[in-house]
C-alpha positions, 0 to 999 in steps of 0.5 A, a space after each residue: 311740656 312732659 316727653 312720652 316715653 319710648 315705646 309703642 303707639 297703642 290705640 284703643 279701636 273702643 275710643 276711636 268714633 267712626 265716621 263715615 266717608 263723605 264724598 265729591 263724587 259719590 262713590 268715586 272721588 271721597 273728600 279728604 282722600 287721594 284719588 288718583 286719575 290714571 291715563 296715557 298722554 292724550 286721552 283727555 285727562 286733563 279734560 276731565 279734571 276739567 271738567 270735575 272743576 267746572 261741576 264743583 265751581 258750579 254744583 252741577 251734577 256729575 254725569 251719573 247725576 250724583 249731587 256735586 257740592 259746590 265750591 272752589 277749586 285749586 290747580 297745580 298744574 305745569 300747563 305753562 299758561 294759563 290763559 291758553 288752554 287752562 281758561 278757555 278750556 274752563 269757559 269751554 266747561 263752564 265753570 264759575 272761574 271766580 272759584 278756580 285758583 291757579 297754584 303755580 310758584 311759591 315766593 321765598 324770601 331770600 338774603 337778597 330780597 324775595 325769589 319765586 319758584 315752581 310749586 312742589 308737593 314738598 311745599 306742604 306748608 305753601 299748599 296749607 296756606 293756600 287751603 286756609 286762603 281758599 277757605 270753601 275748597 272743595 277740589 284740589 288737582 295735581 296734573 301731571 303728578 310727576 311734574 311736582 314731585 320735587 328734583 330730588 324725589 325719584 318717582 321709582 323709589 316707593 318711600 321717597 313718593 310716600 314721603 312726599 305724597 303722605 303729608 299732601 294726604 294729612 293735609 286733605 284729611 284735615 282740611 276736607 278736599 278731595 285730591 285728584 292726582 293724575 298720573 302717566 301711565 306707560 307704555 308697557 303691560 302688566 296683568 292688573 291696571 293698577 300696576 300700569 302707574 308710571 313710577 312707584 307702586 306708591 302712587 296708586 298705595 297711597 290712593 283711595 280710588 285710582 280710575 283708569 282713563 283710555 281710548 275705546 280700542 273699538 271707537 277712537 273717539 269714545 274715552 272709557 272712565 273705569 274703575 281700578 282700586 278703592 277702599 273705601 266702598 264697592 267697585 263703581 261702573 264705569 263712564 263713557 264720554 267724547 271730546 267734541 266742539 270748538 273749543 273743546 269739551 267733553 260730553 258724557 254718554 248718560 248708559 254706564 259701562 259695565 268693565 273694570 281697568 282690568 278688562 
């Protein structure tokens, strides 16, 4: 195969066929892209990803009434025991658990046979193999992203974070699932909500949509899901929910919240 001469790589936009954005959750979570969900610990991020997984596996409409394409979900989760709380939480949200797959480890051949270790986002070949096996995967959840960067990645260095996330973005584009990445929020303050992500700005930089989860300052049991950046559509309304029942589950409010994460 002939190797091209060194020089610039130019693409004439007349040769590029425009493609409409497709959505897992209309105007909130796009297919084939990375979406970041940001919030403090204990504010309900994992409940929200569980609710999303339940809707995807059953085709249940989103809380704002939007259609939800049905398919499988791959969870890359730092929860130690899938028997608790992952499975009970999925059951409480009426998920079809036959369509939820936990990717927790990677098996490699070594000199002594085989060994298993925790999967990281650097294991692109393993994640791709999982996508091939789960062919109808509509959603990948990474919760939280800081646990899966790999020990050699400095979460505060843009170039290192991008080096890990960019191949995942390419996988999402190639195979089509939405990738929902959960990121923690530090205790510091900033003028823009999207700057309040623990670690590098590359987390929100490489994402096409960012959503922020926080408690309502006037009602601690009420959670607010508020929009940050969205490169693919207009800035939408926020939503509100509470966590109720035993085992606990999300209960959404029907009315939108006219507030942004910056507000």
